[in-house]
C-alpha positions, 0 to 999 in steps of 0.5 A: 505525482500523476494528476487527473482532473476528473474521475472520468479521465480514469475510464480509459486507463484500464490496464495501465500502470498509472502511478509509482509512489514516493519511498516510505521508510519503515522505522522500529517506532512505527512497528512498535506503534502498530503492535500497540494498535493491533495487539500483535507483539510477536517478537519478530516485530518488537524484540530487536535483540531476539529478532537479530538472532531470528530467521530474518536477522532483524526485526520485521514489519507486520504484513498488515502494517505494510498493507496499511500503507496503501493509502499513503502510497496512493496519496503520494502517487496520484491526485484527482482534482475534482474528487472530494472523497475516497474510501477503501472498499475492500481487498480481493487478494493480498499476499505478503511475499517477502519480509520487510526488515525495519529500516527498509524503504518501500514504494508501490506501483499501481495498475488500474485493473477495472473501473466502473461507475457507481452512485453519486457520480463516483467510480469503483476502481480495482487496483493491482498494487505491487509494494517494492522494497528498495534493493530487493528484486522480489516485491514484499506485498501484492494486493488487489485493492478496491477503492471508491472515489466520489466527485 
C-alpha cells in the first residue's frame, strides 16, 4: 500500500509506477452475478460445461468485469490521507489483451501519466493501468483511466 498525505504530493510523480494492487481471485459466482447485472449471459462466461469444451478450456470473466475491478485495485494499492472523495471520470483507451479464466488471480500496476489541478482543490489524474494474471506473461487488460480526487 502506497500512502500519500495530500493530493499535491502526486504532482511530482508523473511518469512513475506508483502502486501495485493486491491480488483478486475471479470466481464463477462473481462472473454469474456480473452476467445478471449486465445481461451478458454468453456461454463462454456462464455455461461451465460448454465453456470447458470451448476455445479457452474454461469459463472466462467478462472483459468489462475485469475493467470494473479498477476501483478495487486502486483501493488496495494506494491511499491519499487528505482526500475525501474520488470519482471515475472516464477512460481514454481500453484493451482486453488476454482471457481471464475463472479461478485466475489478477492484480494491477498503476503508473501516473498526467495530473492537473481542477476545481475545488482537486486533481484530475490519468493513470496507465496494466492488469496482470498470475502465472501469465501477457497482461489481460490495458487501460488509461481518468480519476478525479478532491480534498
